[in-house]
LODOMAR-815566 format. One record per residue (C-alpha): y, x, z; residue in one letter. Coordinates in steps of 0.05 Angstrom, whole numbers, plus 5000, padded with zeros to 4 digits. Each point is the difference from the previous one (the first is absolute). Example, Ala and Ser with C-alpha at 12.3 -4.5 7.8 and 13.67 -1.06 7.14 Angstrom:
491052465156A 506950274987S 
# end
This chain:
249327529273M 504450455042A 503450284938E 501249304973E 502949785066N 504650605003D 502549854930M 501249275018A 504550235057Q 504450444956A 507149745008A 501449904926S 493749604986I 500849264991D 492949725002R 502049364964N 502750414942E 493750444997I 495449405001E 503949644946R 499650604953F 492750115018A 498549314972E 502850234934M 496150664999A 496049824938A 506349824961E 503750665003W 498250224929W 500649314968D 506350074959T 500649244994N 498349845073G 503850015066A 501850744991M 503149904931A 507150125026P 498050695026L 496750174933H 506549824965R 503950445050L 495550604993N 502950334937P 507050005030T 497750245068R 496050574968L 505850204954Q 504650065059Y 494850375042S 498450504946R 507250154985D 502150085072K 494050435019L 500750454940C 507350115016A 498650115074H 494550514989F 502850284935D 494049784959L 499249884925D 500449254985T 497250104930A 493050225021G 493949555004L 499250175074H 507250095025P 498049935073L 494350514996N 498250275068G 504849585042L 496949685061T 502049275000L 498949455052L 500349274976D 501349575062V 498049274996G 496450174935C 496749324990G 495150034943G 502750664974G 504949764947L 504350615014L 494750475028S 496150034935E 506050164954P 502450535049F 493050314998A 500249994924R 506750375003M 496450565036G 501849855073A 494850105055L 500349295027V 498349745069T 500949245005A 500049585063I 500149265014D 498549615064A 495649514963G 492750234997E 498349504945E 505950244959T 497950735007I 492949824979A 502749674937A 504550604986A 494250505008K 495549604954A 505349974945H 501750745004A 492750194997E 499349574938G 505850374968Q 497250685019G 506050165043L 500150385066E 504349665052V 499050105074D 500349285024Y 500249865075R 500449355040A 505350195051M 507249915021A 505650494986A 501250115074E 492750215010D 500250504943L 506650275025A 496950115068A 495150494969T 505750454978G 498449914926A 505850144952Q 500849924925F 504750244945D 501449274982V 499649355039V 500349344963V 500749305029A 501649474948M 500549255013E 497450145071V 506150055046I 501449254996E 493049865026H 499950435063V 501549765071A 503750625026D 504350304945V 503150545043A 493250265023G 497149954930F 505750394969M 499550535054A 492650084983S 501650074925L 505050565014V 495150345048S 494749994945L 504850354951T 500050755004R 506750365007P 502650074930G 496049404977G 502249334970A 499249275017L 499949434949L 501149295023L 500749314970A 501949365035T 504749414995M 507249925022N 501949465050R 505349634960T 501449284980P 497950214929K 493350265024S 498749355038F 501349594938L 496050454953Q 494450305043A 498749405045I 502349364966V 499050234929G 493850455004A 496149605052E 502149274993Y 502449924928V 496550514956L 494050085046R 499450734984W 497350135070V 497149535052P 504949645045V 501050395063G 498750684969T 506850255023H 504349895061D 507350084978W 501950215071R 495750634992R 503650234937F 503950655012Q 507150164978K 500750704970P 504650205058A 494749795050E 494750394962L 504650615000G 501049945075R 492549985014Y 499050614956L 505650395035R 497149825068Q 493350294977G 503150634973G 500549864925A 505849924952E 500849404953L 502050294933R 499549424951N 499749244996I 498549694932T 499149264987G 494749664957M 501349384959R 495249554963Y 501149844926L 496649324989P 500150024924R 496650685000R 495549855059G 501650695030E 504150355053W 505550504989R 503850485046L 506949725016S 506450155038R 499249325033D 496050095065A 501349305024G 492749794998V 494750534985N 501650735008Y 496950695002L 502050575047A 499150754998Y 500750415063A 498650725020A 498050345065R 504250635007P 496650675010V 
# end
């Protein structure tokens, strides 16, 4: 109980967000359920991640296991939608989430797939306090759900070893994102439950860059993602007005 209470007190943890996602723990791997939008995002997120990491660490993108041997931390991993593909690419994956029910679901699915992922129910701040560091730190579709963005970002940088890389994904705070991500996705198309996102928590790329610099990292790339309705898929885009990906590095 002490460990759970400590985690609940972590500055970035929003208990309402954790409880809401915990209620959907059993749906993480249902491609037609509440997590369907994340499943549609995954190929694009993984393409970006593989390309940036292979360039950063001078790895071969053509191999079956391009991330072989890299230690990778997936923060706010949910049910493991990114953790498992990263493990398949050869990375040594540690994945954390503040929701115990969510971690239990992720563990069960990984075991069923015969994959080794070190899943832990804990907050980023708590892991950072242990002094742990990784070659790669990933936090996708997480930043917009945390209570203390500055503290959360500082923890992500602290968890990245000097010379390592960070990969992030979030949403821009623009009129366009309000119309598409809030009005369109939640109220019109019903892609996600109403209340899933708070537009005020969306981060502009410049704000993200400032948090990274304050923590000691360098923002090196921002790339947008746009949805193609007729194809039912996402593509990388120059337009970062709604969804975007970010690559940063912690200097040696």
